[in-house]
C-alpha positions in Angstrom: 57.2 96.2 38.7 53.8 96.4 37.2 52.6 98.9 39.7 55.9 100.7 40.1 55.6 104.5 39.9 59.1 105.5 41.1 62.0 103.3 39.7 63.5 104.8 36.6 66.8 102.9 36.6 67.0 99.1 37.4 70.4 97.5 37.7 70.4 93.7 37.8 73.8 93.2 36.4 76.0 90.2 37.4 73.2 88.4 39.3 73.3 85.1 37.5 69.9 85.7 36.1 68.8 83.0 33.6 66.5 83.6 30.7 63.6 81.9 32.4 63.7 84.2 35.4 64.3 87.3 33.3 61.2 86.6 31.2 59.1 87.4 34.3 60.8 90.8 34.4 60.1 91.4 30.8 56.5 90.5 31.4 56.3 93.2 34.1 58.0 95.7 31.8 55.2 95.3 29.2 53.0 97.4 31.5 55.5 99.5 33.3 55.7 103.2 32.4 58.6 104.5 34.5 61.6 102.2 34.0 63.8 104.0 31.4 67.1 102.2 31.9 67.7 98.5 32.5 71.1 96.9 33.1 71.2 93.1 32.7 74.9 92.9 31.9 76.8 89.8 32.9 74.0 87.3 33.5 73.2 84.1 31.6 70.7 85.5 29.1 70.4 83.7 25.7 68.8 83.9 22.4 65.3 83.2 23.7 65.6 86.1 26.2 66.9 88.3 23.4 63.8 87.5 21.3 61.5 88.2 24.3 63.4 91.5 24.8 62.8 92.4 21.2 59.0 92.0 21.8 59.2 94.0 25.0 61.0 96.8 23.2 58.2 97.1 20.6 55.5 97.3 23.4 57.3 99.6 25.9 57.7 103.1 24.8 59.5 104.3 27.9 62.3 101.8 28.1 65.2 103.5 26.2 68.4 102.1 27.4 69.1 98.4 28.0 72.5 96.9 28.7 72.7 93.2 27.7 76.4 93.0 27.3 78.5 90.1 28.5 75.6 87.6 28.0 75.7 84.4 25.8 73.3 85.9 23.2 74.0 84.4 19.8 73.3 85.6 16.3 69.6 84.7 16.2 68.9 86.7 19.4 71.0 89.7 18.3 69.2 89.7 14.9 65.8 89.8 16.7 66.9 92.9 18.7 68.5 94.5 15.7 65.4 94.1 13.5 63.3 95.6 16.4 65.6 98.6 16.5 65.6 99.2 12.8 
């Protein structure tokens, strides 16, 4: 992912990803300049992931669409993302 120059959409929906694994993906996205859409719908991503995603969204200017629906993200995680978007 860090050296990717061709992938613009990445669909990892319904893969049973846990937050610990997804954090590695977010680390790679910090430096990625081509992925514009990321689908993580229907995994097992929690508040900690949402907080890390919020940080990634502030640092990655290319990523503009992220689907995190159907994940057990609670109010704290949702608030982190909302604050980043505002």
